[in-house]
C-alpha positions as CSV (number, residue, x, y, z in Angstrom):
1,M,-48.8,47.5,51.4
2,F,-49.2,49.1,48.0
3,K,-46.2,47.2,46.8
4,D,-47.7,43.9,47.9
5,L,-51.1,44.7,46.3
6,L,-49.3,45.6,43.0
7,H,-47.3,42.4,43.2
8,N,-50.5,40.3,43.9
9,L,-52.3,41.9,41.0
10,K,-49.4,41.4,38.6
11,N,-49.2,37.7,39.6
12,R,-52.9,37.3,39.2
13,F,-52.9,38.7,35.7
14,F,-49.4,37.8,34.5
15,G,-48.4,34.5,36.1
16,A,-46.5,32.9,38.8
17,D,-45.1,34.5,41.9
18,S,-41.4,35.2,41.1
19,R,-40.3,37.0,44.2
20,W,-37.7,34.2,44.6
21,L,-35.9,35.5,41.4
22,D,-33.8,38.2,43.1
23,E,-30.2,39.2,42.7
24,R,-29.0,36.4,45.0
25,A,-30.9,33.8,43.0
26,I,-29.6,35.1,39.7
27,A,-26.0,35.0,41.0
28,A,-26.5,31.4,42.3
29,L,-27.9,30.3,38.9
30,T,-25.1,32.0,37.0
31,T,-22.6,30.2,39.2
32,A,-24.4,26.9,38.7
33,V,-24.2,27.3,34.9
34,K,-20.5,28.3,35.1
35,N,-19.7,25.3,37.2
36,G,-22.0,23.1,35.1
37,E,-20.0,23.8,32.0
38,R,-16.7,22.4,33.3
39,G,-15.4,19.2,32.0
40,H,-17.4,19.0,28.7
41,G,-17.8,20.7,25.4
42,G,-21.5,21.6,25.9
43,E,-23.1,24.9,26.6
44,L,-25.9,25.6,28.9
45,R,-28.2,28.6,28.7
46,L,-31.1,29.4,31.1
47,V,-33.9,31.7,30.0
48,I,-36.6,32.7,32.5
49,E,-39.6,34.5,31.1
50,R,-42.1,36.1,33.5
51,R,-44.7,37.1,30.9
52,P,-47.4,34.8,29.5
53,L,-46.8,33.0,26.2
54,P,-48.1,35.1,23.4
55,G,-51.5,34.0,22.1
56,D,-51.7,30.3,21.7
57,T,-47.9,29.9,21.1
58,P,-46.7,26.4,22.2
59,L,-44.0,26.3,24.8
60,Q,-41.6,24.5,22.4
61,T,-42.1,27.2,19.7
62,R,-41.2,29.9,22.2
63,A,-38.1,28.0,23.4
64,E,-37.1,27.6,19.7
65,R,-37.4,31.4,19.2
66,H,-35.2,32.1,22.2
67,F,-32.7,29.4,21.1
68,S,-32.4,31.1,17.7
69,T,-32.4,34.7,19.0
70,L,-29.7,34.0,21.5
71,G,-27.5,32.3,18.9
72,L,-27.4,28.9,20.6
73,W,-27.4,27.2,17.2
74,N,-24.0,28.7,16.6
75,T,-21.9,26.6,19.0
76,E,-18.9,24.8,17.4
77,D,-20.2,21.2,18.1
78,R,-23.9,22.0,18.0
79,S,-23.7,21.2,21.8
80,A,-25.9,23.9,23.3
81,V,-28.8,23.2,25.7
82,L,-31.5,25.8,26.4
83,I,-33.4,25.5,29.6
84,Y,-36.5,27.6,29.1
85,L,-38.8,28.4,32.1
86,N,-42.0,30.4,31.5
87,L,-43.2,31.5,35.0
88,A,-46.6,32.7,33.8
89,A,-47.4,29.4,32.2
90,S,-45.7,27.4,34.9
91,Q,-44.0,25.4,32.2
92,L,-40.4,24.3,31.6
93,Y,-38.9,23.1,28.3
94,I,-35.4,21.9,27.5
95,L,-34.2,22.4,23.9
96,A,-31.0,20.7,22.9
97,D,-29.1,21.3,19.6
98,S,-28.7,18.6,17.0
99,G,-25.3,17.5,18.2
100,V,-26.7,16.8,21.7
101,L,-29.9,15.2,20.4
102,A,-27.8,12.8,18.4
103,V,-26.6,11.2,21.6
104,I,-29.1,12.3,24.3
105,P,-32.7,11.9,23.0
106,Q,-35.4,14.4,23.7
107,N,-37.3,12.1,26.1
108,I,-34.4,12.3,28.5
109,W,-34.6,16.1,28.5
110,D,-38.4,15.9,28.9
111,D,-38.1,13.6,31.9
112,L,-35.6,16.1,33.5
113,A,-38.0,19.0,32.8
114,A,-41.0,17.2,34.3
115,R,-39.1,16.3,37.5
116,T,-37.7,19.8,37.9
117,L,-41.1,21.3,37.4
118,R,-42.5,19.2,40.2
119,Q,-39.7,20.3,42.5
120,F,-40.1,23.9,41.4
121,K,-43.9,23.9,42.2
122,A,-43.2,22.4,45.6
123,G,-41.0,25.3,46.5
124,G,-37.2,25.7,46.5
125,E,-37.2,27.1,43.0
126,V,-33.4,27.9,42.9
127,A,-32.5,24.5,44.3
128,A,-34.7,22.8,41.6
129,L,-33.1,24.8,38.8
130,D,-29.6,24.2,40.3
131,S,-30.3,20.5,40.4
132,L,-31.5,20.6,36.8
133,I,-28.3,22.4,35.7
134,A,-26.2,19.9,37.5
135,D,-28.0,16.9,36.0
136,S,-27.8,18.4,32.5
137,A,-24.1,19.0,33.0
138,A,-23.6,15.4,34.1
139,L,-25.3,14.2,30.9
140,L,-23.1,16.5,28.8
141,R,-20.0,15.3,30.6
142,Q,-21.0,11.7,29.8
143,H,-21.3,12.3,26.1
144,F,-19.2,15.4,25.4
145,G,-16.5,15.0,28.2
146,K,-13.4,17.1,27.6
147,P,-11.1,18.1,30.5
148,D,-10.3,21.3,28.6
149,D,-12.9,22.6,26.1
150,P,-10.9,23.8,23.1
151,H,-13.7,26.1,22.1
152,G,-13.9,27.8,25.6
153,N,-17.0,29.3,27.0
154,E,-19.0,30.1,23.8
155,L,-22.1,31.5,25.5
156,P,-22.7,33.8,28.6
157,D,-23.4,32.0,31.9
158,N,-25.9,34.4,33.3
159,P,-29.6,33.6,33.0
160,V,-31.6,35.7,30.6
161,I,-34.6,37.2,32.4
162,I,-37.4,38.3,30.2
163,E,-39.9,40.6,31.9
């Protein structure tokens, strides 16, 4: 009972219910990223932040900070894509590096983010993110297709969870 009360208070003051984000969900999302990186030279990175955006920080600015901090700008072909989900703000932003944006414009990523956020809010959070990862991978295969990526896996596959 105390645990439920604490959980409800935390969600009331610090954002969305994130009980779905357990070890099984993290393992499933890690596998989705790992499988999603096959057959192309792109890199996918998922960041899920539970705490509210600081002050009046725009979502894109926060995503850019994580992109930089995690070294996504340092991929060989500038082919990294950050999927940034802020649970407290109930917002999702996809930030692609310059090599990706040269062939896949931001409006495509924005459409994917909007669709995923609708699915996410309707429930089935892991399935929504899994679908987003698969769709992102399909776009990267279309434009960066390589049966064997000569650069290998440049970034970790596990989601970054920020409490």
